[in-house]
C-alpha positions as CSV (number, residue, x, y, z in Angstrom):
1,M,14.7,-85.8,97.5
2,K,16.8,-82.8,97.2
3,S,17.4,-83.3,93.4
4,M,13.5,-84.0,93.0
5,G,12.9,-80.4,94.8
6,S,15.4,-78.7,92.5
7,R,13.6,-80.0,89.5
8,D,10.3,-78.9,90.8
9,K,11.7,-75.4,91.4
10,L,13.3,-75.4,87.8
11,A,10.0,-76.5,86.3
12,A,8.0,-73.7,88.0
13,A,10.5,-71.0,86.9
14,W,10.4,-72.2,83.6
15,G,6.6,-72.4,83.5
16,H,6.5,-68.7,84.8
17,R,9.0,-67.7,82.2
18,R,7.1,-69.3,79.4
19,T,4.0,-67.7,80.4
20,L,5.6,-64.2,80.3
21,F,7.0,-65.0,77.1
22,F,3.5,-65.7,75.6
23,V,2.1,-62.6,77.1
24,F,4.9,-60.4,75.6
25,A,4.6,-62.3,72.2
26,F,0.7,-61.8,72.1
27,C,1.1,-58.0,73.0
28,F,3.8,-57.4,70.4
29,T,1.6,-59.3,67.6
30,F,-1.6,-57.3,68.9
31,A,0.5,-54.0,68.6
32,T,1.8,-54.7,65.3
33,F,-1.5,-55.4,63.9
34,L,-3.1,-52.2,65.1
35,T,0.0,-50.4,63.9
36,F,-0.5,-52.3,60.2
37,L,-4.3,-51.5,60.3
38,Y,-3.7,-47.8,61.3
39,T,-1.0,-47.4,58.6
40,T,-3.2,-49.1,55.8
41,S,-6.2,-46.7,56.6
42,H,-4.3,-43.8,56.7
43,F,-2.7,-44.5,53.4
44,T,-6.0,-45.3,51.8
45,S,-7.7,-42.2,52.9
46,A,-4.7,-40.0,51.7
47,A,-4.6,-41.9,48.2
48,S,-8.4,-41.4,47.7
49,S,-8.2,-37.7,48.8
50,G,-5.1,-37.2,46.4
51,V,-7.1,-39.0,43.7
52,G,-10.1,-36.9,44.2
53,A,-8.1,-33.7,44.1
54,S,-6.3,-35.0,41.0
55,A,-9.8,-35.6,39.5
56,S,-11.2,-32.0,40.3
57,D,-7.9,-30.4,38.9
58,S,-8.3,-32.4,35.8
59,A,-11.9,-31.6,35.5
60,A,-11.2,-27.8,35.9
61,A,-8.4,-28.2,33.6
62,S,-10.6,-30.0,31.1
63,T,-13.3,-27.5,31.7
64,T,-11.0,-24.6,30.7
65,A,-9.7,-26.3,27.8
66,G,-13.0,-27.4,26.4
67,G,-14.2,-23.7,26.8
68,D,-11.0,-22.4,24.7
69,G,-11.4,-25.1,22.1
70,G,-8.8,-27.5,23.4
71,G,-5.1,-27.5,23.7
72,L,-4.9,-25.1,26.9
73,V,-3.0,-26.3,29.5
74,G,-3.8,-25.2,33.1
75,S,-6.0,-22.8,34.5
76,G,-5.9,-19.1,36.0
77,S,-4.2,-20.3,39.1
78,S,-1.1,-21.2,37.1
79,K,-0.5,-17.5,35.8
80,L,3.2,-16.5,36.2
81,P,3.6,-14.3,39.4
82,L,3.8,-10.6,38.6
83,P,7.3,-10.1,39.9
84,V,8.7,-13.1,38.0
85,F,7.1,-12.0,34.9
86,D,8.4,-8.5,35.3
87,A,12.0,-10.1,35.9
88,L,12.0,-12.3,32.8
89,V,11.1,-9.2,30.7
90,H,13.7,-6.9,32.2
91,Y,16.6,-9.5,31.8
92,A,15.2,-10.2,28.2
93,S,15.3,-6.5,27.4
94,I,18.7,-6.0,28.4
95,S,20.2,-9.2,26.5
96,N,23.2,-8.8,24.4
97,A,21.7,-11.7,22.1
98,T,22.2,-11.0,18.3
99,H,19.3,-10.3,16.1
100,R,16.8,-9.8,19.1
101,M,14.0,-7.5,19.3
102,T,14.4,-4.1,20.6
103,D,13.4,-3.2,24.3
104,S,10.4,-1.6,23.6
105,D,9.2,-4.2,21.1
106,I,9.7,-6.9,23.8
107,R,7.8,-4.9,26.3
108,A,4.9,-4.3,24.0
109,I,4.4,-7.9,23.1
110,S,4.9,-8.8,26.5
111,A,2.0,-6.4,27.8
112,V,-0.4,-8.3,25.6
113,I,0.9,-11.7,26.7
114,R,0.4,-10.6,30.4
115,A,-3.1,-9.6,29.7
116,R,-4.0,-13.0,27.9
117,A,-1.8,-15.5,29.7
118,P,-2.3,-18.3,30.2
119,C,-3.5,-18.9,26.8
120,N,-3.2,-20.6,23.4
121,L,-0.4,-18.4,21.9
122,L,0.8,-19.1,18.1
123,V,4.1,-17.6,17.2
124,F,5.3,-17.7,13.5
125,G,9.4,-17.8,13.8
126,L,11.8,-18.9,16.4
127,G,14.3,-16.2,17.5
128,A,16.1,-15.2,20.6
129,E,12.8,-14.2,22.4
130,S,11.2,-17.7,21.7
131,P,12.2,-19.1,25.4
132,L,10.8,-15.6,26.8
133,W,7.4,-16.3,25.2
134,L,7.2,-19.8,26.4
135,A,8.0,-18.6,30.0
136,L,5.6,-15.7,29.8
137,N,2.8,-17.9,29.0
138,H,3.5,-20.5,31.9
139,G,0.0,-22.6,32.3
140,G,-0.8,-22.2,28.5
141,R,0.1,-23.7,25.1
142,T,2.7,-22.0,23.2
143,V,3.4,-23.2,19.6
144,F,6.2,-22.0,17.2
145,L,6.2,-22.5,13.4
146,E,9.5,-22.0,11.6
147,E,10.8,-22.2,8.2
148,N,14.1,-23.7,9.1
149,E,13.8,-27.4,10.2
150,F,17.4,-27.3,11.4
151,Y,16.8,-24.5,13.7
152,V,13.9,-26.4,15.2
153,K,16.0,-29.5,15.8
154,Y,18.7,-27.3,17.4
155,L,16.5,-25.5,19.9
156,E,13.9,-28.1,21.0
157,P,16.8,-30.2,22.8
158,R,17.8,-27.0,24.5
159,H,14.4,-25.7,25.7
160,P,12.4,-28.7,27.2
161,G,8.7,-27.9,26.8
162,L,9.4,-26.2,23.3
163,E,6.7,-27.0,20.8
164,A,7.8,-26.2,17.3
165,Y,7.1,-27.5,13.9
166,D,8.7,-26.6,10.4
167,V,6.8,-25.3,7.8
168,S,7.6,-25.2,3.9
169,Y,6.6,-21.9,2.4
170,T,6.3,-21.7,-1.6
171,T,5.8,-18.1,-1.8
172,K,8.6,-15.1,-2.7
173,V,8.7,-11.6,-1.7
174,R,9.4,-10.8,-5.3
175,D,5.7,-12.0,-6.1
176,F,4.1,-10.0,-3.4
177,W,1.9,-7.8,-5.7
178,D,0.8,-10.5,-8.0
179,L,-0.2,-12.8,-4.8
180,L,-2.1,-9.9,-3.3
181,A,-3.9,-9.2,-6.7
182,A,-4.7,-13.1,-6.9
183,A,-6.1,-13.1,-3.5
184,R,-8.2,-9.9,-4.2
185,A,-9.8,-11.7,-7.0
186,S,-10.4,-14.8,-5.4
187,R,-11.6,-13.2,-1.8
188,A,-15.1,-14.7,-2.4
189,K,-13.8,-18.2,-3.4
190,E,-10.4,-19.9,-2.9
191,C,-9.1,-16.9,-0.4
192,R,-12.2,-16.2,1.5
193,P,-12.0,-15.2,5.0
194,V,-14.0,-18.2,6.7
195,Q,-12.9,-21.5,5.5
196,N,-11.3,-24.8,6.2
197,L,-7.5,-24.1,5.8
198,L,-6.8,-27.9,5.5
199,F,-8.6,-27.8,2.1
200,S,-7.7,-24.3,1.0
201,E,-6.5,-23.7,-2.5
202,C,-5.6,-20.0,-2.0
203,R,-1.9,-19.5,-2.6
204,L,-1.4,-17.5,0.6
205,A,-3.0,-20.2,2.8
206,I,-0.8,-22.5,5.0
207,N,-2.4,-25.9,5.0
208,D,0.2,-28.7,5.9
209,L,0.3,-28.0,9.6
210,P,-0.3,-30.8,12.1
211,N,-4.1,-31.3,11.9
212,D,-4.8,-30.6,15.4
213,L,-3.3,-26.9,15.0
214,Y,-6.4,-26.1,13.1
215,D,-8.7,-27.1,16.0
216,V,-6.9,-25.2,18.6
217,A,-9.0,-21.9,19.7
218,W,-6.0,-19.3,19.4
219,D,-6.3,-16.4,21.9
220,M,-3.1,-14.7,20.5
221,V,-1.0,-15.0,17.3
222,L,2.6,-13.3,17.1
223,I,3.8,-12.9,13.6
224,D,7.6,-12.8,13.5
225,G,8.2,-15.0,10.5
226,P,9.0,-16.4,8.0
227,S,11.9,-14.3,6.7
228,G,11.4,-11.5,4.2
229,W,14.7,-9.7,4.0
230,N,15.5,-10.3,0.2
231,P,13.4,-11.1,-2.9
232,N,13.9,-14.7,-2.7
233,S,12.6,-15.0,0.9
234,P,9.4,-16.4,1.5
235,G,7.7,-13.4,3.2
236,R,5.1,-12.8,5.8
237,M,2.4,-13.0,3.2
238,P,1.1,-16.5,4.1
239,S,1.5,-16.1,7.9
240,I,-0.8,-12.7,7.9
241,F,-3.4,-14.3,5.5
242,T,-3.6,-17.7,7.8
243,T,-3.8,-15.9,11.0
244,A,-6.6,-13.8,9.3
245,V,-8.5,-17.0,8.4
246,L,-7.9,-18.9,11.8
247,A,-9.1,-15.7,13.8
248,R,-12.4,-15.9,11.8
249,S,-12.9,-19.8,11.2
250,G,-13.2,-22.9,13.2
251,A,-12.6,-23.1,17.1
252,T,-11.0,-19.9,17.2
253,A,-14.0,-18.1,16.0
254,A,-16.5,-20.2,17.9
255,K,-14.7,-19.3,21.4
256,G,-16.6,-16.1,21.2
257,R,-13.6,-14.0,22.5
258,P,-11.4,-11.8,20.3
259,T,-8.1,-12.9,18.9
260,D,-5.0,-10.6,19.7
261,V,-2.8,-10.5,16.7
262,L,0.5,-8.9,16.8
263,V,2.7,-8.3,13.5
264,H,6.6,-7.5,14.1
265,D,8.7,-5.4,11.7
266,F,5.4,-3.7,10.9
267,Q,7.4,-0.9,9.5
268,F,8.0,-2.6,6.0
269,E,5.8,-2.5,3.3
270,V,4.8,-6.1,2.9
271,E,3.7,-6.4,6.6
272,Q,1.7,-3.0,6.4
273,V,0.2,-3.7,3.0
274,L,-0.8,-7.3,4.2
275,S,-2.2,-6.2,7.6
276,K,-4.3,-3.5,6.0
277,E,-5.7,-5.7,3.6
278,F,-6.4,-9.0,5.6
279,L,-6.4,-7.7,9.6
280,C,-8.0,-4.5,8.6
281,D,-7.6,-0.9,9.9
282,E,-10.5,-0.9,12.0
283,N,-9.4,-3.8,14.0
284,R,-6.0,-2.1,14.9
285,V,-5.6,-1.0,18.5
286,A,-4.7,2.7,18.7
287,G,-1.9,3.5,21.1
288,S,-0.8,-0.1,21.4
289,G,2.3,-1.5,20.1
290,T,5.2,0.2,18.6
291,P,6.3,1.7,15.1
292,S,7.8,-1.8,14.5
293,V,4.8,-3.7,16.3
294,G,1.4,-3.5,14.8
295,H,-1.5,-4.8,17.4
296,Y,-4.8,-5.8,16.1
297,V,-7.7,-7.4,17.4
298,I,-10.0,-9.5,15.6
299,P,-13.7,-9.9,17.0
300,G,-14.8,-13.2,18.0
301,G,-17.7,-15.0,16.7
302,G,-16.7,-15.5,13.1
303,G,-17.0,-12.8,10.3
304,R,-18.4,-12.2,6.9
305,S,-17.8,-14.6,4.4
306,D,-16.9,-12.4,1.5
307,A,-14.8,-9.7,2.7
308,F,-11.9,-9.5,5.4
309,C,-12.6,-5.5,6.1
310,S,-15.4,-3.1,5.7
311,G,-15.6,-1.4,2.3
312,Q,-13.9,-4.3,0.4
313,E,-16.8,-5.1,-1.9
314,E,-16.6,-1.5,-3.3
315,G,-12.7,-1.7,-3.5
316,S,-12.8,-5.0,-4.9
317,S,-15.4,-3.8,-7.8
318,E,-13.4,-0.7,-8.4
319,S,-9.9,-2.7,-8.4
320,G,-11.6,-5.2,-10.9
321,E,-12.8,-2.5,-13.1
322,K,-9.5,-0.9,-13.3
323,T,-8.0,-4.1,-14.1
324,R,-10.2,-4.7,-16.9
325,R,-9.6,-1.0,-18.1
326,R,-5.9,-1.7,-18.0
327,K,-6.1,-5.1,-19.9
328,S,-8.2,-3.3,-22.5
329,S,-5.8,-0.7,-22.6
330,L,-2.9,-3.0,-23.0
331,A,-4.6,-4.9,-25.8
332,K,-5.1,-1.6,-27.7
333,W,-1.5,-0.8,-27.1
334,K,-0.2,-4.0,-28.5
335,Y,-2.4,-3.9,-31.6
336,L,-1.5,-0.3,-32.2
337,G,2.3,-1.1,-31.5
338,R,2.1,-2.7,-35.1
339,M,1.2,0.5,-36.6
340,V,3.5,2.6,-38.4
341,A,3.6,6.3,-36.7
342,K,3.4,9.3,-39.0
343,P,7.1,10.7,-39.3
344,S,5.8,14.2,-38.4
345,I,5.1,13.2,-34.9
346,V,7.5,10.6,-34.2
347,G,10.3,11.7,-31.5
348,R,7.9,14.4,-29.5
349,R,4.8,14.3,-27.5
350,P,1.6,14.3,-29.8
351,T,-0.4,17.6,-29.5
352,E,-3.8,18.7,-30.8
353,L,-2.8,19.3,-34.4
354,D,-4.3,18.7,-37.7
355,V,-5.2,15.3,-37.2
356,T,-6.0,13.0,-40.1
357,P,-8.0,9.7,-39.5
358,T,-4.8,7.8,-39.6
359,A,-2.9,10.2,-37.5
360,E,-5.5,9.8,-34.7
361,I,-4.5,6.2,-34.1
362,Q,-0.9,7.1,-34.3
363,I,-1.4,9.9,-31.5
364,F,-3.4,7.3,-29.1
365,F,-0.3,4.8,-29.4
366,L,2.2,7.5,-28.6
367,K,0.3,8.6,-25.9
368,Y,0.3,5.1,-24.2
369,R,3.6,4.8,-25.0
370,Y,4.8,8.0,-23.3
371,S,2.5,7.0,-20.2
372,F,4.1,3.7,-19.8
373,N,7.8,4.9,-19.7
C-alpha cells in the first residue's frame, strides 16, 4: 500500500510538471511567432520605403538628366560644399607638380566650374589638374579627351571614376593657316557651324569620338589640348572648331542654356586666331579669365547655319575676292616671269620712265617681283 501511494504521488507530480512544461512551450512558441511577425513587417515597410525613396531619387536624377540632354549624374543637392571646394582649389594652386597651370589660371577656371557644377564638363587634354576638375564637378559628368593613349591608361587606374578617351588628331600646327583658309572657304558647306559632327567632312572636325558623347548636352568645355608646342604637334584647331560646333548643334544647343568655353594658353597665336574665328569676340566674357585663359559664353538655342560670328559673310566675301585677286596676280607673275626683262631696268626698282609697250610688261613683272621679296 505504501508503494502504491508513492507511485500516485509521483504520477501526480509528473502530471503537474508536464502541464507546466506544455504551458511554457506554448508561451515560448507564441512569443517567437509574434517576434517573427513584427520583424517581418518592420523589414518589409523599411524596404518599401527605401525603394520608394530610391525611385523618387532616380526620377529626380532622370528628370535632371533628361533636361540636360542625358549624361548628367546627380542633382543640385550633390553640389560640392563650398569649404571643400575652396580647400581643393587652394591645395591645387600651391602644388609643386611639374607642368601645372598657374595659380591664377586654376582659380579662374575653378570659378566657372563653381558657377556651373554639377554639370556636363568636357575637357580636351589630361594634365596635373585633371583630378581637380573631376573633384570640383562632383555630382556631374566630366569627360577627358587626350591625344596620348598611354597617358589615359596610366591615369585611369590611379583615379577611379576618371572617364577619358584617346583621340587621334590628323592636323599639324605648321598647316594652321592652310586649314583656317580651307575652313573659311567651306563655312557654308563642310565646315558649317550647325551640323552632325559624326558625318562631318571638315578637316578640323573631330568625328571619331564615342557616339554617345555627341548626344550629351555639354554645359562647359575646357580646351587644354592637344599639344601645340612645335610645328609637328596637332595644335588646338580641331578642339576649338569642334567645341564651336558642339555648342551650336544637337543636344547642347537644344538645352536652351549657354555653354561656357574656356581656352587655356590663350596668349598664343593659334588659340587667339581660332577663338576669334569660331568662338567669336562678341561671345567673350569681359573681365573674366586671365591673359592665358580666354572665357567665352556661346548662347543656347542653336545659331546661324552659315556663319559662326557676326559679320563673317562680308569678311568671307572680301577674303574670297582677295584670294581671287592674289591667284590672278600670281598667274600673271608666273606668265611674265618667262619674259626677258629689258637690260636698262634690270637690277633696280622700275620708275615712270619712257616706257615702250614691251617695257610696260617688264615693269609690271618687276613690281610683282619686288613686292614678293
